[in-house]
Each structure stands twice: as structure tokens, then as C-alpha cells.
One Martini backbone bead per residue (centre of mass of N, CA, C, O) as a GRO file, in nm:
protein
   80
    1MET     BB    1  -0.410   1.199  -0.402
    2GLU     BB    2  -0.722   1.123  -0.404
    3PRO     BB    3  -0.948   0.935  -0.245
    4ALA     BB    4  -1.088   0.829  -0.504
    5GLN     BB    5  -0.827   0.732  -0.638
    6PHE     BB    6  -0.742   0.535  -0.421
    7ASN     BB    7  -0.992   0.354  -0.433
    8GLN     BB    8  -0.950   0.276  -0.727
    9PHE     BB    9  -0.671   0.151  -0.691
   10ARG     BB   10  -0.747  -0.060  -0.475
   11LYS     BB   11  -0.969  -0.202  -0.645
   12ALA     BB   12  -0.791  -0.279  -0.887
   13LEU     BB   13  -0.599  -0.463  -0.731
   14GLY     BB   14  -0.818  -0.653  -0.622
   15THR     BB   15  -0.923  -0.744  -0.897
   16PHE     BB   16  -0.665  -0.863  -0.997
   17TYR     BB   17  -0.630  -1.072  -0.775
   18TRP     BB   18  -0.918  -1.220  -0.815
   19ASP     BB   19  -0.885  -1.263  -1.148
   20HIS     BB   20  -0.593  -1.359  -1.084
   21GLY     BB   21  -0.281  -1.514  -1.080
   22PHE     BB   22   0.039  -1.603  -1.055
   23GLU     BB   23   0.106  -1.608  -1.359
   24THR     BB   24   0.010  -1.320  -1.421
   25PHE     BB   25   0.181  -1.176  -1.219
   26CYS     BB   26   0.449  -1.261  -1.354
   27ARG     BB   27   0.399  -1.143  -1.632
   28VAL     BB   28   0.357  -0.845  -1.542
   29THR     BB   29   0.630  -0.823  -1.353
   30GLY     BB   30   0.867  -1.043  -1.452
   31PHE     BB   31   0.853  -1.289  -1.294
   32ASP     BB   32   0.983  -1.600  -1.225
   33PRO     BB   33   0.796  -1.884  -1.140
   34GLN     BB   34   1.061  -2.072  -1.069
   35PHE     BB   35   1.111  -1.874  -0.839
   36PRO     BB   36   1.083  -1.799  -0.506
   37HIS     BB   37   1.058  -1.491  -0.534
   38ALA     BB   38   0.783  -1.489  -0.676
   39LEU     BB   39   0.618  -1.617  -0.448
   40GLU     BB   40   0.686  -1.408  -0.237
   41LYS     BB   41   0.557  -1.168  -0.391
   42TRP     BB   42   0.273  -1.287  -0.409
   43GLN     BB   43   0.233  -1.306  -0.101
   44GLN     BB   44   0.266  -1.003  -0.049
   45PHE     BB   45   0.035  -0.912  -0.226
   46SER     BB   46  -0.184  -1.073  -0.084
   47THR     BB   47  -0.148  -0.942   0.194
   48CYS     BB   48  -0.203  -0.655   0.104
   49ILE     BB   49  -0.490  -0.690  -0.004
   50GLN     BB   50  -0.611  -0.807   0.256
   51ALA     BB   51  -0.537  -0.566   0.440
   52MET     BB   52  -0.689  -0.342   0.282
   53GLY     BB   53  -0.976  -0.489   0.339
   54GLN     BB   54  -1.001  -0.419   0.655
   55LEU     BB   55  -1.079  -0.140   0.542
   56ASP     BB   56  -1.278   0.104   0.480
   57ASP     BB   57  -1.326   0.365   0.275
   58ARG     BB   58  -1.356   0.590   0.491
   59THR     BB   59  -1.092   0.530   0.638
   60TRP     BB   60  -0.905   0.579   0.401
   61GLU     BB   61  -0.989   0.870   0.353
   62LYS     BB   62  -0.900   0.981   0.625
   63LEU     BB   63  -0.601   0.898   0.604
   64LEU     BB   64  -0.538   1.049   0.344
   65GLU     BB   65  -0.619   1.331   0.431
   66ALA     BB   66  -0.418   1.344   0.670
   67SER     BB   67  -0.159   1.301   0.500
   68LEU     BB   68  -0.194   1.557   0.321
   69VAL     BB   69  -0.187   1.765   0.551
   70ASP     BB   70   0.106   1.672   0.665
   71GLN     BB   71   0.224   1.765   0.411
   72ALA     BB   72   0.459   1.933   0.267
   73PRO     BB   73   0.533   2.146   0.060
   74ILE     BB   74   0.752   2.118  -0.196
   75GLU     BB   75   0.900   2.395  -0.158
   76SER     BB   76   0.998   2.330   0.150
   77VAL     BB   77   1.199   2.073   0.049
   78LEU     BB   78   1.355   2.240  -0.140
   79PRO     BB   79   1.631   2.357  -0.249
   80ARG     BB   80   1.784   2.692  -0.305
   0.00000   0.00000   0.00000
């Protein structure tokens, strides 16, 4: 995933979070809003979105670029 794609992904999730609520989250994910598990997952999603917003786009780009450099090519991790 390219840095621009990641930023688009991150912003799309943030937009979903800010434009929709718990009920929509449950409908989209298939969680039953009557169960505590659904609220727990909504809270985890909320925490994730808020945490991702703590870093600016350029910092995310740098981190993503560094992680892509550190990844071994797929051929080197596949058994022969």
C-alpha cells in the first residue's frame, strides 16, 4: 500500500466514524447492538480512529515508507 493510499484509507475510516454512529457501525459490521461485545468493538474502533488522528499525514507517510522498506520481498519468505 502506498502512503497516499494509506492516507485515503485512514481518512475514509475517520469520515465513517464522524458521519455515522454505533447503529450504523453495527449494521455494517454485523454486530448485534444488543450485545456488550458490539459496544466494546465500537469503543475499540473509536479509540483506533482517535489514536490515528494523533499523528499528521507526513508522519504516517514516513512510518509507512519505513515499514515497506523493512519488509522482505515475498519471494524470500515463501518456501521453495
